[in-house]
N, C-alpha and C positions, 0 to 999 in steps of 0.2 A: 504494500499500499503506500503510494506516494504521500510524502509530507504535504499538508495543506498549503504551506507557504510556497512549495514548489509548483503545485497546481495552480495556485492564485497567480503567481509569477508568470506562468506559462500562458495563462489566460490574458493577462495584461499585455504580454509581448504579441500574442496573436492579434489582439484587437488594435493594438498600436501599428503593427505592420499592415493590417487591413485597411487602416485610415491613411497609411502612408506618412506617418510622422516619425520624427526622431525622438529619442529618449529625452533630449533636451527640451523639445517642443512640448512633450507631454508633461514634463515637469513644469514648464511655464504655464501651460493651460490649468493644471492642477494646483498651481501656487505651491509647489514643493521645490526643494533644493535640487539642482540638476544632477547631483550625485546619488540621489534617493532612488531613482527609477531603476538604474542598473542593479542595485541591491535587491529591489523587489522582484524584478525579472529573474534574477539568479536564485530566488528563493531564500535569501539570507536575512530578510528583514521581517520582523514580527509587526505586521502592519496594524495600526489602530483604525477603529471604526471611522474616525474622523478622515483619515487618509483615504480609507475605501470610498467614502462619500465624495471626497475631491477627485478621486480617480474616475468614478462614475460620472461625475458632473463634467470632467474634462472630455470624456467619451460621448457625452450627451445621451447616456443610458441610465436605466434604473440600477440600484444596488443589486436587486435580484438577478437581472440580466448579467451582471458582472460575474455573479456567482453560479450561473447557469452552466452545467456540465462539469462542475468541479468535483 
């Protein structure tokens, strides 16, 4: 069973690539430090619900959609 942090990071990366945006651009859209997104995508960050909400908003999707298929 994969760690939920890895699954979440993979989902963020897939959505980011589908949108055609860089990690830096996603960080900007989510109002996060530019070094934070690579850690999330690598499954190394234990992301707070506040950060989850910011990422969902940056993708213009619901939090539930962000967790779909995880």
